[in-house]
C-alpha positions as CSV (number, residue, x, y, z in Angstrom):
1,M,-95.6,-14.8,41.3
2,D,-96.7,-18.3,40.5
3,Q,-93.8,-19.0,38.1
4,L,-91.2,-18.0,40.6
5,G,-93.0,-19.1,43.7
6,I,-93.0,-15.7,45.3
7,R,-94.8,-15.9,48.7
8,V,-96.8,-12.8,49.7
9,S,-99.6,-12.1,52.1
10,S,-101.3,-10.1,49.3
11,V,-100.5,-8.9,45.8
12,S,-100.2,-5.3,47.1
13,Q,-97.5,-6.2,49.7
14,V,-94.4,-4.0,49.4
15,A,-91.4,-6.0,48.1
16,G,-89.2,-4.5,50.9
17,N,-91.4,-6.3,53.4
18,L,-90.8,-9.7,51.9
19,S,-88.3,-12.3,53.0
20,G,-84.8,-12.1,51.5
21,G,-85.5,-15.0,49.2
22,N,-88.7,-13.5,47.9
23,Q,-87.0,-10.1,47.4
24,Q,-84.4,-11.9,45.3
25,K,-87.2,-13.5,43.2
26,V,-89.0,-10.2,42.8
27,S,-85.8,-8.7,41.5
28,V,-85.4,-11.5,38.9
29,A,-89.1,-11.2,38.0
30,K,-88.7,-7.5,37.1
31,W,-85.9,-8.4,34.6
32,L,-87.9,-11.3,33.2
33,A,-90.9,-9.0,32.7
34,A,-88.6,-6.6,30.7
35,D,-88.0,-9.5,28.2
36,T,-84.2,-9.1,28.3
37,E,-81.8,-11.3,26.4
38,I,-79.0,-11.0,28.9
39,I,-79.3,-11.0,32.7
40,I,-76.5,-10.2,35.2
41,I,-77.1,-11.8,38.6
42,D,-74.8,-10.7,41.4
43,E,-74.6,-12.9,44.5
44,P,-78.1,-14.2,44.0
45,T,-78.3,-16.4,47.1
46,V,-76.6,-14.4,49.8
47,G,-78.8,-14.5,52.9
48,I,-81.5,-16.8,51.7
49,D,-82.6,-20.2,52.9
50,V,-81.5,-23.5,51.3
51,R,-84.9,-24.2,49.7
52,T,-85.1,-20.8,48.1
53,K,-81.5,-21.1,47.0
54,A,-82.3,-24.3,45.2
55,A,-85.3,-22.7,43.5
56,L,-83.2,-19.8,42.3
57,H,-80.5,-22.1,41.0
58,N,-83.1,-24.0,39.1
59,L,-84.6,-20.8,37.7
60,I,-81.2,-19.6,36.6
61,M,-80.4,-22.9,34.8
62,D,-83.9,-22.9,33.2
63,L,-83.3,-19.4,31.9
64,A,-80.0,-20.5,30.3
65,D,-81.6,-23.6,28.9
66,E,-84.3,-21.4,27.3
67,G,-81.6,-19.4,25.5
68,M,-81.1,-16.4,27.8
69,S,-77.5,-15.3,28.5
70,V,-76.9,-15.3,32.2
71,I,-73.8,-13.8,33.8
72,L,-73.6,-15.0,37.3
73,I,-71.3,-13.2,39.7
74,S,-70.7,-15.3,42.8
75,S,-68.0,-15.7,45.5
76,D,-69.6,-19.1,46.3
77,L,-67.6,-21.6,44.3
78,V,-70.0,-24.4,45.0
79,E,-72.8,-22.3,43.6
80,M,-70.7,-21.4,40.6
81,I,-69.8,-25.0,39.9
82,Q,-73.4,-26.2,40.2
83,I,-74.8,-23.6,37.8
84,A,-72.2,-22.3,35.3
85,D,-71.2,-23.7,31.9
86,R,-67.9,-21.9,32.1
87,V,-66.2,-19.9,34.8
88,M,-64.2,-16.6,34.4
89,V,-61.7,-16.1,37.2
90,M,-60.7,-12.5,38.2
91,R,-57.9,-11.2,40.4
92,D,-57.2,-7.6,41.1
93,Y,-60.0,-6.5,38.6
94,Q,-58.4,-8.5,35.8
95,F,-59.5,-11.7,34.1
96,V,-56.9,-14.4,34.8
97,G,-58.7,-17.5,33.6
98,E,-61.5,-18.9,31.6
99,L,-62.5,-22.4,32.5
100,E,-64.9,-24.9,31.0
101,N,-66.9,-26.2,34.0
102,S,-66.4,-29.9,34.6
103,K,-69.0,-29.8,37.4
104,S,-66.4,-31.5,39.6
105,Y,-65.7,-29.5,42.8
106,H,-62.2,-30.9,43.2
107,D,-61.2,-30.3,39.6
108,M,-62.7,-26.8,39.4
109,S,-61.5,-25.6,42.7
110,T,-58.0,-26.6,41.7
111,Q,-58.3,-24.9,38.3
112,V,-59.7,-21.7,39.9
113,M,-56.9,-21.6,42.5
114,D,-54.2,-22.2,39.8
115,A,-55.7,-19.3,37.7
116,I,-55.6,-17.0,40.7
117,Q,-52.0,-18.0,41.5
118,K,-50.9,-17.5,37.9
119,G,-52.7,-14.1,37.9
120,A,-50.7,-13.2,41.0
121,S,-47.4,-14.1,39.3
122,A,-48.3,-12.0,36.3
123,V,-49.0,-9.0,38.5
124,A,-45.9,-9.3,40.7
């Protein structure tokens, strides 16, 4: 709880009664306790406040820096650009691009849209 900054009224509080951000942190904590080598995180910041979002982003980057493989699934391009080392682009359940992340929103959004459009051409 301390490491992830999970806020509870007591240690026996049911996770379902926590805020959305704290529920997300509890979910991550369970996988960290399992001592996994790979973690898949799907839309980790949907419905949480900005402060908790920043804390989760930092946690995800720290895990990667410590050697854990993190697969982040997100429809939030800003989030993806802030966190990811590389970005896999999908369209119609197919991978249509693999991009090294330059961390530039303009550059990456252009590359992502180009990959999506090329994927559309390949399907048509």
